[in-house]
KEROPA-153240 format. One record per residue (C-alpha): residue in one letter; x, y, z. Coordinates in Angstrom, 2 decimals. Each point is the difference from the previous one (the first is absolute). Layout:
<vodren res="A" x="X" y="Y" z="Z"/>
...
// end
This chain:
<vodren res="M" x="-95.61" y="49.90" z="83.20"/>
<vodren res="N" x="-0.48" y="3.75" z="0.57"/>
<vodren res="I" x="1.45" y="1.88" z="-2.99"/>
<vodren res="F" x="-1.55" y="3.50" z="0.08"/>
<vodren res="F" x="-2.12" y="1.74" z="2.68"/>
<vodren res="G" x="-1.73" y="-3.17" z="1.14"/>
<vodren res="V" x="-0.42" y="-1.47" z="-3.49"/>
<vodren res="T" x="1.00" y="-3.67" z="-0.10"/>
<vodren res="V" x="0.85" y="-2.24" z="-2.91"/>
<vodren res="E" x="-3.08" y="-2.11" z="0.70"/>
<vodren res="T" x="-2.37" y="2.99" z="-0.32"/>
<vodren res="I" x="1.31" y="1.32" z="-3.33"/>
<vodren res="P" x="-2.77" y="-0.31" z="-2.63"/>
<vodren res="I" x="0.68" y="-1.84" z="-3.26"/>
<vodren res="E" x="-0.48" y="3.27" z="-1.93"/>
<vodren res="F" x="2.98" y="1.56" z="1.78"/>
<vodren res="L" x="2.16" y="-3.03" z="-0.71"/>
<vodren res="I" x="-0.83" y="0.26" z="-3.72"/>
<vodren res="L" x="0.85" y="3.71" z="0.02"/>
<vodren res="A" x="3.22" y="-0.60" z="1.98"/>
<vodren res="I" x="1.15" y="-2.70" z="-2.43"/>
<vodren res="T" x="-0.80" y="2.30" z="-2.92"/>
<vodren res="L" x="2.01" y="2.87" z="1.50"/>
<vodren res="M" x="2.96" y="-2.22" z="0.82"/>
<vodren res="G" x="-0.05" y="-1.29" z="-3.56"/>
<vodren res="V" x="-0.01" y="3.58" z="-1.31"/>
<vodren res="C" x="3.01" y="0.87" z="2.19"/>
<vodren res="V" x="2.02" y="-3.01" z="-1.16"/>
<vodren res="F" x="-1.10" y="-0.14" z="-3.63"/>
<vodren res="Q" x="-0.26" y="3.68" z="-0.99"/>
<vodren res="R" x="0.08" y="-0.93" z="-3.68"/>
<vodren res="Y" x="-3.35" y="-1.79" z="0.30"/>
<vodren res="A" x="-1.61" y="2.49" z="2.41"/>
<vodren res="M" x="-3.10" y="0.74" z="-2.09"/>
<vodren res="R" x="-0.73" y="-3.68" z="-0.70"/>
<vodren res="L" x="0.43" y="-0.93" z="3.65"/>
<vodren res="A" x="-2.30" y="2.82" z="1.14"/>
<vodren res="L" x="-2.68" y="-1.07" z="-2.48"/>
<vodren res="F" x="0.36" y="-3.65" z="1.00"/>
<vodren res="G" x="-0.37" y="0.97" z="3.67"/>
<vodren res="L" x="-3.14" y="2.03" z="-0.78"/>
<vodren res="I" x="-1.53" y="-2.85" z="-2.01"/>
<vodren res="S" x="0.75" y="-2.40" z="2.87"/>
<vodren res="L" x="-1.81" y="2.30" z="2.43"/>
<vodren res="V" x="-2.98" y="0.39" z="-2.33"/>
<vodren res="V" x="-0.31" y="-3.78" z="-0.26"/>
<vodren res="F" x="0.33" y="-0.40" z="3.78"/>
<vodren res="K" x="-2.43" y="2.80" z="0.95"/>
<vodren res="G" x="-2.61" y="-0.70" z="-2.64"/>
<vodren res="W" x="-1.32" y="2.29" z="-2.73"/>
<vodren res="S" x="-2.95" y="1.35" z="2.01"/>
<vodren res="E" x="2.21" y="1.47" z="2.74"/>
<vodren res="V" x="2.47" y="1.36" z="-2.55"/>
<vodren res="W" x="-2.85" y="1.70" z="-1.87"/>
<vodren res="V" x="-1.17" y="1.73" z="3.18"/>
<vodren res="V" x="3.49" y="1.40" z="0.59"/>
<vodren res="A" x="0.31" y="1.06" z="-3.64"/>
<vodren res="K" x="-3.31" y="1.92" z="0.13"/>
<vodren res="L" x="1.09" y="1.82" z="3.15"/>
<vodren res="Q" x="3.52" y="0.85" z="-1.19"/>
<vodren res="W" x="-0.34" y="0.51" z="-3.75"/>
<vodren res="V" x="0.34" y="3.80" z="0.17"/>
<vodren res="G" x="3.26" y="-0.17" z="1.92"/>
<vodren res="F" x="1.24" y="-2.82" z="-2.22"/>
<vodren res="V" x="-0.64" y="1.92" z="-3.24"/>
<vodren res="N" x="1.42" y="3.23" z="1.45"/>
<vodren res="L" x="3.16" y="-1.77" z="1.08"/>
<vodren res="F" x="0.40" y="-1.67" z="-3.40"/>
<vodren res="L" x="-0.37" y="3.31" z="-1.83"/>
<vodren res="I" x="2.47" y="1.73" z="2.33"/>
<vodren res="L" x="2.60" y="-2.78" z="-0.23"/>
<vodren res="T" x="-0.11" y="0.08" z="-3.80"/>
<vodren res="G" x="-0.37" y="3.77" z="-0.35"/>
<vodren res="F" x="2.77" y="1.27" z="2.25"/>
<vodren res="P" x="2.87" y="-1.55" z="-2.04"/>
<vodren res="L" x="-1.26" y="1.98" z="-3.01"/>
<vodren res="L" x="-0.16" y="3.16" z="2.10"/>
<vodren res="T" x="3.56" y="-0.71" z="1.17"/>
<vodren res="G" x="1.07" y="0.00" z="-3.64"/>
<vodren res="Y" x="-1.40" y="3.51" z="-0.39"/>
<vodren res="F" x="1.90" y="1.07" z="3.10"/>
<vodren res="Q" x="3.27" y="-1.41" z="-1.31"/>
<vodren res="R" x="-0.42" y="1.75" z="-3.34"/>
<vodren res="S" x="-0.49" y="3.30" z="1.82"/>
<vodren res="R" x="3.77" y="-0.17" z="0.75"/>
<vodren res="L" x="-0.59" y="1.27" z="3.52"/>
<vodren res="S" x="2.14" y="-2.81" z="1.44"/>
<vodren res="Q" x="2.97" y="0.92" z="-2.27"/>
<vodren res="W" x="-0.31" y="3.63" z="1.01"/>
<vodren res="A" x="-0.12" y="-0.96" z="3.68"/>
<vodren res="S" x="3.08" y="-2.22" z="-0.34"/>
<vodren res="A" x="2.03" y="2.82" z="-1.55"/>
<vodren res="A" x="-1.23" y="2.47" z="2.62"/>
<vodren res="L" x="1.06" y="-2.10" z="3.00"/>
<vodren res="P" x="3.04" y="1.14" z="2.00"/>
<vodren res="P" x="3.15" y="-2.18" z="-0.12"/>
<vodren res="G" x="1.18" y="-2.36" z="2.73"/>
<vodren res="R" x="-2.00" y="-1.43" z="2.89"/>
<vodren res="L" x="-2.67" y="2.70" z="-0.20"/>
<vodren res="G" x="-0.79" y="-1.04" z="-3.57"/>
<vodren res="G" x="-0.45" y="-3.64" z="1.01"/>
<vodren res="F" x="-2.26" y="1.00" z="2.87"/>
<vodren res="S" x="-1.97" y="2.40" z="-2.22"/>
<vodren res="L" x="-0.73" y="-2.81" z="-2.47"/>
<vodren res="L" x="-1.61" y="-2.08" z="2.76"/>
<vodren res="L" x="-2.10" y="3.00" z="1.02"/>
<vodren res="I" x="-1.09" y="0.47" z="-3.62"/>
<vodren res="I" x="-0.97" y="-3.69" z="-0.20"/>
<vodren res="F" x="-1.99" y="0.43" z="3.23"/>
<vodren res="V" x="-1.92" y="2.98" z="-1.42"/>
<vodren res="W" x="-0.54" y="-1.49" z="-3.46"/>
<vodren res="S" x="-1.26" y="-3.23" z="1.53"/>
<vodren res="S" x="-2.87" y="1.89" z="1.62"/>
<vodren res="V" x="-1.14" y="1.23" z="-3.42"/>
<vodren res="I" x="0.98" y="-2.49" z="-2.73"/>
<vodren res="D" x="-0.03" y="-3.35" z="1.88"/>
<vodren res="N" x="2.84" y="-1.61" z="1.95"/>
<vodren res="V" x="0.88" y="-2.47" z="-2.77"/>
<vodren res="A" x="0.52" y="2.77" z="-2.54"/>
<vodren res="A" x="1.93" y="2.09" z="2.55"/>
<vodren res="A" x="2.32" y="-2.93" z="0.77"/>
<vodren res="L" x="0.68" y="-0.69" z="-3.69"/>
<vodren res="I" x="0.61" y="3.66" z="-0.83"/>
<vodren res="G" x="2.19" y="0.32" z="3.09"/>
<vodren res="G" x="2.01" y="-3.07" z="-1.02"/>
<vodren res="T" x="0.52" y="1.46" z="-3.48"/>
<vodren res="M" x="1.11" y="3.34" z="1.44"/>
<vodren res="A" x="2.38" y="-1.74" z="2.42"/>
<vodren res="L" x="1.72" y="-1.84" z="-2.88"/>
<vodren res="V" x="0.64" y="3.34" z="-1.73"/>
<vodren res="M" x="1.04" y="1.84" z="3.15"/>
<vodren res="F" x="2.43" y="-2.66" z="1.28"/>
<vodren res="N" x="1.46" y="-1.03" z="-3.38"/>
<vodren res="G" x="-1.70" y="-3.39" z="0.03"/>
<vodren res="R" x="1.40" y="-0.99" z="3.40"/>
<vodren res="V" x="-2.83" y="-0.16" z="2.56"/>
<vodren res="C" x="0.53" y="-2.01" z="3.19"/>
<vodren res="T" x="-2.62" y="-2.43" z="1.29"/>
<vodren res="G" x="-0.68" y="2.09" z="3.11"/>
<vodren res="Y" x="-0.90" y="3.06" z="-2.04"/>
<vodren res="L" x="-2.32" y="-2.06" z="-2.23"/>
<vodren res="V" x="-1.74" y="-1.27" z="3.14"/>
<vodren res="A" x="-0.32" y="3.63" z="1.12"/>
<vodren res="I" x="-1.61" y="0.87" z="-3.34"/>
<vodren res="V" x="-2.67" y="-2.67" z="0.56"/>
<vodren res="A" x="-0.48" y="1.13" z="3.62"/>
<vodren res="A" x="-0.33" y="3.65" z="-1.09"/>
<vodren res="A" x="-2.54" y="-0.93" z="-2.67"/>
<vodren res="N" x="-2.03" y="-2.07" z="2.47"/>
<vodren res="A" x="0.21" y="2.71" z="2.66"/>
<vodren res="G" x="-1.22" y="2.63" z="-2.44"/>
<vodren res="G" x="-2.96" y="-2.13" z="-0.98"/>
<vodren res="V" x="-1.34" y="-0.93" z="3.43"/>
<vodren res="G" x="-1.86" y="3.26" z="0.60"/>
<vodren res="S" x="-1.25" y="0.60" z="-3.53"/>
<vodren res="V" x="-3.00" y="-1.74" z="-1.53"/>
<vodren res="L" x="1.77" y="0.26" z="-3.38"/>
<vodren res="G" x="3.43" y="-1.00" z="1.27"/>
<vodren res="D" x="-0.38" y="-3.67" z="0.89"/>
<vodren res="T" x="-2.39" y="-2.75" z="-1.05"/>
<vodren res="T" x="-0.71" y="-0.79" z="3.66"/>
<vodren res="S" x="-0.94" y="3.62" z="0.77"/>
<vodren res="T" x="-2.07" y="0.13" z="-3.18"/>
<vodren res="M" x="-1.87" y="-3.13" z="1.12"/>
<vodren res="L" x="-0.86" y="1.68" z="3.30"/>
<vodren res="W" x="-1.22" y="3.10" z="-1.82"/>
<vodren res="L" x="-2.12" y="-2.01" z="-2.45"/>
<vodren res="S" x="-1.51" y="-1.82" z="3.01"/>
<vodren res="G" x="-1.25" y="3.24" z="1.55"/>
<vodren res="V" x="2.88" y="1.25" z="2.18"/>
<vodren res="S" x="0.52" y="3.76" z="-0.12"/>
<vodren res="A" x="3.12" y="1.19" z="-1.83"/>
<vodren res="W" x="0.67" y="2.32" z="2.95"/>
<vodren res="D" x="-0.13" y="-2.97" z="2.35"/>
<vodren res="V" x="2.62" y="-1.89" z="-2.01"/>
<vodren res="M" x="2.20" y="3.10" z="-0.17"/>
<vodren res="R" x="0.76" y="-0.29" z="3.74"/>
<vodren res="A" x="2.31" y="-2.91" z="-0.89"/>
<vodren res="Y" x="2.61" y="2.58" z="-1.04"/>
<vodren res="V" x="0.63" y="0.62" z="3.70"/>
<vodren res="G" x="1.73" y="-3.37" z="0.02"/>
<vodren res="A" x="1.34" y="0.10" z="-3.55"/>
<vodren res="I" x="2.11" y="3.14" z="0.43"/>
<vodren res="P" x="2.18" y="-1.23" z="2.92"/>
<vodren res="A" x="0.25" y="-3.41" z="-1.70"/>
<vodren res="L" x="1.33" y="1.71" z="-3.13"/>
<vodren res="L" x="2.61" y="1.94" z="1.97"/>
<vodren res="V" x="1.25" y="-3.07" z="1.89"/>
<vodren res="I" x="0.46" y="-2.12" z="-3.15"/>
<vodren res="S" x="1.32" y="2.84" z="-2.21"/>
<vodren res="I" x="2.91" y="1.38" z="1.99"/>
<vodren res="P" x="2.12" y="-3.19" z="0.37"/>
<vodren res="M" x="-0.74" y="-1.16" z="-3.56"/>
<vodren res="V" x="0.95" y="3.37" z="-1.50"/>
<vodren res="L" x="3.31" y="-0.09" z="1.89"/>
<vodren res="R" x="0.61" y="-3.56" z="-1.22"/>
<vodren res="Q" x="-0.76" y="0.94" z="-3.60"/>
<vodren res="H" x="2.32" y="3.01" z="0.24"/>
<vodren res="R" x="2.86" y="-2.26" z="1.05"/>
<vodren res="F" x="-0.88" y="-2.49" z="-2.76"/>
<vodren res="S" x="-0.44" y="2.50" z="-2.85"/>
<vodren res="P" x="-0.53" y="3.71" z="0.75"/>
<vodren res="F" x="-2.34" y="2.22" z="-1.99"/>
<vodren res="L" x="2.00" y="2.48" z="-2.08"/>
<vodren res="K" x="-1.80" y="3.02" z="-1.43"/>
<vodren res="K" x="-1.19" y="-0.56" z="-3.58"/>
<vodren res="A" x="-0.36" y="2.49" z="-2.83"/>
<vodren res="A" x="-3.06" y="2.21" z="0.04"/>
<vodren res="F" x="-3.18" y="-1.37" z="-1.55"/>
<vodren res="T" x="-0.70" y="2.07" z="-3.12"/>
<vodren res="E" x="-3.02" y="-1.72" z="-1.62"/>
<vodren res="G" x="-2.58" y="1.41" z="2.40"/>
<vodren res="V" x="-3.12" y="-1.55" z="1.51"/>
<vodren res="D" x="-2.87" y="-0.84" z="-2.34"/>
<vodren res="T" x="-2.77" y="1.86" z="1.78"/>
<vodren res="V" x="-2.77" y="-1.54" z="-2.15"/>
<vodren res="Y" x="0.81" y="-3.51" z="1.24"/>
<vodren res="L" x="0.29" y="1.32" z="3.55"/>
<vodren res="V" x="-3.37" y="1.78" z="-0.16"/>
<vodren res="L" x="-1.63" y="-3.17" z="-1.36"/>
<vodren res="V" x="1.35" y="-1.99" z="2.95"/>
<vodren res="L" x="-1.05" y="2.55" z="2.62"/>
<vodren res="G" x="-3.42" y="0.47" z="-1.60"/>
<vodren res="T" x="-0.65" y="-3.75" z="-0.11"/>
<vodren res="L" x="1.02" y="-0.42" z="3.64"/>
<vodren res="T" x="-2.18" y="2.91" z="1.10"/>
<vodren res="L" x="-3.09" y="-1.32" z="-1.79"/>
<vodren res="T" x="0.64" y="-3.50" z="1.39"/>
<vodren res="V" x="0.06" y="1.34" z="3.55"/>
<vodren res="V" x="-3.17" y="2.01" z="-0.65"/>
<vodren res="A" x="-1.64" y="-3.16" z="-1.36"/>
<vodren res="G" x="0.91" y="-1.78" z="3.23"/>
<vodren res="G" x="-1.69" y="2.69" z="2.06"/>
<vodren res="L" x="-3.13" y="-0.09" z="-2.16"/>
<vodren res="S" x="-0.06" y="-3.79" z="0.16"/>
<vodren res="S" x="-0.02" y="0.15" z="3.81"/>
<vodren res="Y" x="-2.80" y="2.59" z="-0.09"/>
<vodren res="F" x="-2.11" y="-2.13" z="-2.35"/>
<vodren res="S" x="0.52" y="-3.04" z="2.21"/>
<vodren res="Y" x="-0.95" y="1.73" z="3.24"/>
<vodren res="A" x="-2.97" y="1.79" z="-1.63"/>
<vodren res="G" x="-1.41" y="-3.31" z="-1.20"/>
<vodren res="L" x="0.42" y="0.93" z="-3.66"/>
<vodren res="A" x="1.33" y="-2.24" z="-2.78"/>
<vodren res="D" x="3.38" y="-1.43" z="0.91"/>
<vodren res="G" x="2.54" y="-0.90" z="-2.66"/>
<vodren res="P" x="3.71" y="-0.08" z="-0.88"/>
<vodren res="W" x="0.20" y="3.77" z="-0.43"/>
<vodren res="V" x="3.64" y="0.34" z="1.06"/>
<vodren res="G" x="1.43" y="-2.44" z="-2.52"/>
<vodren res="G" x="-2.49" y="1.10" z="-2.64"/>
<vodren res="I" x="1.01" y="3.68" z="0.25"/>
<vodren res="L" x="3.69" y="-0.99" z="-0.03"/>
<vodren res="W" x="-0.42" y="-1.87" z="-3.29"/>
<vodren res="L" x="-2.22" y="2.70" z="-1.48"/>
<vodren res="C" x="2.78" y="2.51" z="0.68"/>
<vodren res="L" x="2.60" y="-2.34" z="-1.51"/>
<vodren res="F" x="-2.03" y="-0.35" z="-3.21"/>
<vodren res="A" x="-0.47" y="3.78" z="-0.18"/>
<vodren res="A" x="3.72" y="0.57" z="0.64"/>
<vodren res="H" x="0.88" y="-2.38" z="-2.84"/>
<vodren res="F" x="-1.47" y="2.46" z="-2.51"/>
<vodren res="I" x="2.20" y="2.79" z="1.39"/>
<vodren res="R" x="3.19" y="-2.03" z="0.45"/>
<vodren res="P" x="-0.03" y="-3.63" z="-1.29"/>
<vodren res="A" x="0.50" y="-2.54" z="2.78"/>
<vodren res="D" x="2.44" y="-2.90" z="-0.09"/>
<vodren res="W" x="-2.28" y="-3.04" z="0.27"/>
<vodren res="K" x="2.80" y="-2.57" z="0.21"/>
<vodren res="P" x="0.05" y="-0.13" z="3.85"/>
<vodren res="L" x="-3.70" y="-0.96" z="-0.05"/>
<vodren res="A" x="0.71" y="-3.68" z="-0.71"/>
<vodren res="Q" x="2.30" y="-0.30" z="3.01"/>
<vodren res="S" x="-2.34" y="1.99" z="2.24"/>
<vodren res="L" x="-2.87" y="-2.32" z="-0.98"/>
<vodren res="K" x="2.01" y="-2.98" z="1.22"/>
<vodren res="G" x="0.83" y="1.80" z="3.23"/>
<vodren res="A" x="-3.63" y="0.99" z="0.51"/>
<vodren res="I" x="-1.23" y="-3.57" z="-0.52"/>
<vodren res="F" x="2.60" y="-1.24" z="2.49"/>
<vodren res="L" x="-0.84" y="2.55" z="2.70"/>
<vodren res="L" x="-3.76" y="-0.20" z="-0.44"/>
<vodren res="S" x="0.16" y="-3.80" z="0.25"/>
<vodren res="L" x="1.67" y="0.40" z="3.39"/>
<vodren res="V" x="-2.44" y="2.71" z="1.09"/>
<vodren res="F" x="-3.06" y="-2.04" z="-0.99"/>
<vodren res="S" x="1.50" y="-3.02" z="1.75"/>
<vodren res="S" x="0.32" y="2.12" z="3.15"/>
<vodren res="W" x="-3.66" y="1.03" z="-0.24"/>
<vodren res="L" x="-0.90" y="-3.71" z="0.19"/>
<vodren res="M" x="1.82" y="-0.44" z="3.33"/>
<vodren res="P" x="-1.89" y="-0.41" z="3.29"/>
<vodren res="V" x="1.21" y="2.67" z="2.39"/>
<vodren res="S" x="-1.82" y="-0.97" z="3.19"/>
<vodren res="F" x="2.99" y="-1.84" z="1.41"/>
<vodren res="L" x="2.52" y="2.80" z="-0.64"/>
<vodren res="P" x="1.42" y="1.92" z="2.97"/>
<vodren res="A" x="-1.98" y="3.10" z="0.96"/>
<vodren res="P" x="1.24" y="3.24" z="-1.59"/>
<vodren res="S" x="2.35" y="1.77" z="2.40"/>
<vodren res="M" x="3.25" y="1.94" z="0.01"/>
<vodren res="S" x="2.05" y="-3.13" z="0.74"/>
<vodren res="S" x="-1.71" y="-2.26" z="-2.55"/>
<vodren res="T" x="0.34" y="2.72" z="-2.66"/>
<vodren res="F" x="3.74" y="0.28" z="0.77"/>
<vodren res="F" x="0.49" y="-3.70" z="-0.72"/>
<vodren res="L" x="-2.19" y="0.21" z="-3.10"/>
<vodren res="G" x="2.54" y="2.50" z="-1.33"/>
<vodren res="L" x="2.78" y="-2.52" z="0.53"/>
<vodren res="L" x="-2.13" y="-2.72" z="-1.57"/>
<vodren res="S" x="-0.66" y="2.15" z="-3.06"/>
<vodren res="S" x="3.66" y="-0.32" z="-1.00"/>
<vodren res="L" x="-0.44" y="-3.76" z="-0.36"/>
<vodren res="I" x="-3.43" y="-0.45" z="-1.58"/>
<vodren res="D" x="-0.45" y="3.24" z="-2.01"/>
<vodren res="N" x="-1.88" y="2.93" z="1.49"/>
<vodren res="I" x="-2.88" y="0.12" z="-2.51"/>
<vodren res="P" x="-1.85" y="-3.22" z="0.98"/>
<vodren res="L" x="0.77" y="0.77" z="3.63"/>
<vodren res="T" x="-1.68" y="3.39" z="-0.34"/>
<vodren res="A" x="-3.03" y="-1.63" z="-1.64"/>
<vodren res="L" x="-0.31" y="-2.31" z="3.01"/>
<vodren res="C" x="0.14" y="2.92" z="2.44"/>
<vodren res="I" x="-2.62" y="1.94" z="-1.97"/>
<vodren res="K" x="-2.29" y="-3.00" z="0.20"/>
<vodren res="Q" x="0.61" y="-0.37" z="3.74"/>
<vodren res="T" x="-0.49" y="3.77" z="0.73"/>
<vodren res="G" x="0.69" y="1.68" z="3.34"/>
<vodren res="Y" x="3.50" y="1.32" z="-0.70"/>
<vodren res="D" x="1.36" y="3.47" z="0.32"/>
<vodren res="W" x="0.56" y="0.33" z="-3.74"/>
<vodren res="A" x="2.91" y="2.43" z="0.17"/>
<vodren res="W" x="1.92" y="-2.47" z="2.19"/>
<vodren res="L" x="-0.83" y="-2.84" z="-2.37"/>
<vodren res="A" x="1.03" y="2.05" z="-3.04"/>
<vodren res="Y" x="3.38" y="0.73" z="1.58"/>
<vodren res="A" x="0.52" y="-3.57" z="1.25"/>
<vodren res="V" x="-0.71" y="-1.89" z="-3.22"/>
<vodren res="G" x="1.35" y="2.79" z="-2.24"/>
<vodren res="F" x="3.41" y="0.52" z="1.55"/>
<vodren res="G" x="0.24" y="-3.46" z="1.59"/>
<vodren res="G" x="0.04" y="-1.51" z="-3.48"/>
<vodren res="S" x="3.48" y="1.53" z="-0.47"/>
<vodren res="L" x="1.55" y="-2.58" z="2.32"/>
<vodren res="M" x="0.29" y="-2.42" z="-2.94"/>
<vodren res="W" x="-0.02" y="0.79" z="-3.72"/>
<vodren res="F" x="-3.06" y="-2.16" z="-0.72"/>
<vodren res="G" x="-2.02" y="1.67" z="2.80"/>
<vodren res="S" x="-1.06" y="2.92" z="-2.20"/>
<vodren res="S" x="-0.62" y="0.70" z="-3.66"/>
<vodren res="A" x="2.72" y="2.68" z="0.03"/>
<vodren res="G" x="2.56" y="-2.57" z="1.18"/>
<vodren res="V" x="-1.05" y="-2.51" z="-2.64"/>
<vodren res="A" x="0.22" y="2.69" z="-2.70"/>
<vodren res="L" x="3.47" y="1.18" z="1.03"/>
<vodren res="V" x="1.33" y="-3.57" z="0.12"/>
<vodren res="G" x="-1.16" y="-0.28" z="-3.61"/>
<vodren res="M" x="2.38" y="2.88" z="-0.79"/>
<vodren res="F" x="2.80" y="-1.21" z="2.33"/>
<vodren res="P" x="-0.29" y="-3.83" z="0.11"/>
<vodren res="H" x="3.13" y="-0.42" z="2.13"/>
<vodren res="I" x="-1.77" y="1.39" z="3.11"/>
<vodren res="G" x="-2.81" y="-2.56" z="-0.22"/>
<vodren res="S" x="1.52" y="-2.44" z="2.46"/>
<vodren res="F" x="-0.61" y="-0.65" z="3.68"/>
<vodren res="Q" x="3.69" y="0.50" z="0.75"/>
<vodren res="R" x="0.52" y="3.38" z="-1.69"/>
<vodren res="W" x="-3.29" y="1.56" z="1.08"/>
<vodren res="G" x="0.14" y="-1.67" z="3.42"/>
<vodren res="R" x="3.20" y="1.90" z="0.85"/>
<vodren res="E" x="-1.99" y="3.23" z="-0.07"/>
<vodren res="T" x="-3.13" y="-1.32" z="1.75"/>
<vodren res="G" x="1.30" y="1.12" z="3.40"/>
<vodren res="W" x="0.08" y="3.64" z="-1.13"/>
<vodren res="V" x="-3.49" y="-0.26" z="-1.52"/>
<vodren res="L" x="-1.29" y="-1.58" z="3.22"/>
<vodren res="L" x="1.57" y="2.83" z="2.05"/>
<vodren res="A" x="-1.69" y="2.52" z="-2.30"/>
<vodren res="Y" x="-3.33" y="-1.85" z="0.33"/>
<vodren res="V" x="0.23" y="0.12" z="3.80"/>
<vodren res="A" x="0.98" y="3.69" z="-0.07"/>
<vodren res="G" x="-3.06" y="0.80" z="-2.09"/>
<vodren res="W" x="-2.14" y="-2.08" z="2.33"/>
<vodren res="G" x="1.31" y="2.06" z="2.91"/>
<vodren res="G" x="-0.94" y="3.19" z="-1.84"/>
<vodren res="M" x="-3.52" y="-1.32" z="-0.54"/>
<vodren res="A" x="-0.34" y="-1.00" z="3.66"/>
<vodren res="S" x="1.24" y="3.40" z="1.19"/>
<vodren res="L" x="-1.99" y="2.29" z="-2.28"/>
<vodren res="V" x="-2.99" y="-1.89" z="-1.41"/>
<vodren res="G" x="-1.24" y="-2.54" z="2.52"/>
<vodren res="W" x="-1.98" y="-3.12" z="-0.82"/>
<vodren res="G" x="-3.68" y="0.37" z="-0.75"/>
<vodren res="L" x="-0.12" y="3.73" z="-0.82"/>
<vodren res="K" x="-1.81" y="-0.64" z="-3.29"/>
<vodren res="I" x="-1.49" y="2.61" z="-2.26"/>
<vodren res="S" x="-2.04" y="-2.69" z="-1.70"/>
<vodren res="A" x="-0.71" y="-3.69" z="0.15"/>
<vodren res="L" x="-1.08" y="-2.55" z="-2.51"/>
<vodren res="P" x="-3.73" y="-0.73" z="-0.04"/>
// end
C-alpha cells in the first residue's frame, strides 16, 4: 500500500512505527505527553541497542545541550520582557477598530522573531483578552498562533525548528529567506480573522498607558538576545575552524540570565514547567535522531510541501530533526513548511499548544478544524511567494 511518495506500509521500519505510536499517544493524551515521550525514547533505546545510541549521543551532544539550555532559558527571558511593560504600552497605543486587531497580529509577528513564537503567542493572547474585553473568537486565536509561527520561521531565535537548523550549522541569513513565504501567509490569514473578530467583539480605544516602559528590563532582554546571536556566530566559526566545539549558544544565554538576575531579580517559577517541556521535546528530538532516513522520499519542493502538512499532525520539532539528519533540503523552504504548516492544527506547534493552555475551549478538532481551511489557504499563498521569489535550491549554506 503506497502511502507517501512511494513509501509502503511494508517498508516502514520498526523505529518509525514506535515514533508514530508515541506521537499519536501524545496527541490523544496531552496530559501524559512527557511520560509518553520518555517511554517512546526508552523503547527505541532498547530496540536499537546502547552502542548505536551512544554513537548518536556523541555526535549530537552539543546540539542537544544547546537546545536544552535554550528551551529552559527563553521562558525566563520572556518573564523579563513581560515585566518591561512594553506589551501594555503597545496595547494602549494601538488604534481602535479593525486596524487595532490587525496591528496586534503584526506585533505578534515581529515579537515572535525576537522572543520566541511561544512567548509571542501567549503575550498576544493576553493582550487580546484586554483589547476585546475578554471576548476573543476562535478564528482570531488561530490567527494569533499563525502570526506567531509565521514570525518565527525566518528567525533562528523565533522558533525551535529554526533554532535547530541554526544549531546544526545552517546560516541565519539562509533561514531568513523563509519570510518571503511568511509575509503573504500572514496577510491571508489575518484579514478575514480580523474582520470576524470585529463583528464578534470590536476593539474600542482604551485609556492611555501611564506607567511607562521599564527600560532596564528591556535593555537586559535586548542585550541577552544580542550576545546569544553573537555566540551562535562564534560557535559556527569555531566549528568550521576545527577549534573546540561546545554548547556556546545556550551557555552564553544562561550566563546572561544569571548576570541579569543581579540587576533585576528573575522569576524562577516558570523554570519547573519549562523543564518538563524541555524533557518532552528533547525526548522526541532524540527519538528522531535514532530514525533511519534512507527510505524517506528525496528532498524536493513537493515533498517539503507535504512535510509542512504532516507537521500539523505529528509536531514539527521531531519532523525537523528527521530532515536535518537526512540533509539535502533547501532550509528556508523547510523552515517555512514545518514552521507555518504546524498552524493547521493546535498540536502541530508549540505556540498552538501554549495558547490552548490559556484558552482550553479551542483545543478540539471541531473548533480548530473550522479555521483550518483559512490556514491552509495562507500556507499555499506563502508557498506561492516562495516559489515566485526564492526558488528551490538557492542555498546560502548547507549542513555538513
